[in-house]
Kinemage of the C-alpha trace (Angstrom):
@kinemage 1
@onewidth
@group {chain A} dominant
@subgroup {mainchain}
@vectorlist {calphas} color= white
{ca met a 1} P 0.000 0.000 0.000
{ca asn a 2} L 1.472 3.316 -0.962
{ca ala a 3} L 1.239 6.494 1.093
{ca lys a 4} L -1.509 8.014 -1.052
{ca arg a 5} L -3.834 5.028 -0.527
{ca leu a 6} L -2.969 4.869 3.172
{ca asn a 7} L -3.834 8.527 3.681
{ca glu a 8} L -7.045 8.106 1.710
{ca ser a 9} L -8.140 5.125 3.796
{ca his a 10} L -7.310 6.984 7.019
{ca arg a 11} L -9.361 9.967 5.856
{ca arg a 12} L -12.310 7.700 5.076
{ca leu a 13} L -12.118 6.124 8.501
{ca phe a 14} L -12.135 9.518 10.197
{ca ile a 15} L -14.892 11.086 8.118
{ca asn a 16} L -17.266 8.226 7.342
{ca gly a 17} L -16.572 5.350 9.667
{ca gly a 18} L -16.181 6.924 13.080
{ca leu a 19} L -13.298 4.574 13.823
{ca asp a 20} L -10.957 7.366 14.768
{ca ile a 21} L -10.194 5.847 18.186
{ca leu a 22} L -9.167 2.543 16.617
{ca leu a 23} L -7.076 4.315 14.020
{ca trp a 24} L -5.413 6.429 16.693
{ca gly a 25} L -4.527 3.237 18.596
{ca val a 26} L -2.967 1.662 15.528
{ca gln a 27} L -0.987 4.787 14.742
{ca lys a 28} L 0.203 5.047 18.340
{ca ala a 29} L 1.447 1.459 18.245
{ca glu a 30} L 3.243 2.126 14.962
{ca arg a 31} L 4.905 5.213 16.463
{ca gln a 32} L 6.004 3.241 19.532
{ca phe a 33} L 7.518 0.496 17.376
{ca ala a 34} L 9.342 3.103 15.289
{ca glu a 35} L 10.676 4.792 18.425
{ca ala a 36} L 11.861 1.447 19.787
{ca arg a 37} L 13.667 0.679 16.518
{ca glu a 38} L 15.370 4.080 16.564
{ca glu a 39} L 16.352 3.623 20.211
{ca arg a 40} L 17.897 0.201 19.476
{ca arg a 41} L 19.740 1.685 16.516
{ca ala a 42} L 21.032 4.569 18.644
{ca gln a 43} L 22.174 2.176 21.380
{ca phe a 44} L 23.954 0.042 18.823
{ca phe a 45} L 25.795 2.995 17.342
{ca ala a 46} L 26.612 4.345 20.801
{ca ser a 47} L 28.164 0.996 21.687
{ca leu a 48} L 30.375 1.170 18.626
{ca lys a 49} L 31.457 4.735 19.411
{ca asp a 50} L 32.794 6.266 16.191
{ca ala a 51} L 32.772 3.173 13.988
{ca arg a 52} L 31.967 3.804 10.344
{ca phe a 53} L 30.647 1.119 8.033
{ca glu a 54} L 31.042 0.993 4.303
{ca val a 55} L 28.791 -2.090 4.107
{ca cys a 56} L 26.604 -3.758 6.748
{ca pro a 57} L 28.625 -6.443 8.633
{ca cys a 58} L 25.935 -9.109 8.173
{ca gly a 59} L 26.489 -9.153 4.411
{ca cys a 60} L 23.057 -7.892 3.343
{ca gly a 61} L 24.657 -5.243 1.122
{ca leu a 62} L 23.291 -2.147 2.879
{ca lys a 63} L 25.832 0.604 2.304
{ca gly a 64} L 26.853 3.148 4.928
{ca asp a 65} L 24.547 1.771 7.631
{ca val a 66} L 23.654 -1.308 9.663
{ca cys a 67} L 20.397 -3.195 9.054
{ca asp a 68} L 17.789 -3.848 11.752
{ca ser a 69} L 18.351 -7.619 11.636
{ca his a 70} L 22.055 -7.194 12.428
{ca ile a 71} L 21.216 -4.836 15.294
{ca ala a 72} L 18.791 -7.438 16.672
{ca ile a 73} L 21.462 -10.158 16.471
{ca val a 74} L 24.021 -7.997 18.276
{ca asn a 75} L 21.497 -7.012 20.976
{ca ala a 76} L 20.545 -10.670 21.520
{ca gln a 77} L 24.196 -11.653 21.889
{ca asn a 78} L 24.787 -8.772 24.315
{ca glu a 79} L 21.890 -9.953 26.490
{ca gln a 80} L 23.421 -13.447 26.711
{ca leu a 81} L 26.619 -12.127 28.294
{ca pro a 82} L 26.848 -13.300 31.917
{ca phe a 83} L 27.851 -9.942 33.372
């Protein structure tokens, strides 16, 4: 679904359907997930200090950044440390 269709469906829900509370709940959850992803990314980069990546270390081919799956793997391994 592209942004134009998403906005149109949201507008229809607000104007015609009266489901604005449900839509607000969905949007709030999406915002919270996005904030959590950004926080994990910030923690990952803070742990690496000033490291710069030409290509993602996991081998996915993402240039100049680290993908979310690699961040999740690193966070999971950090949680398994005994100290």
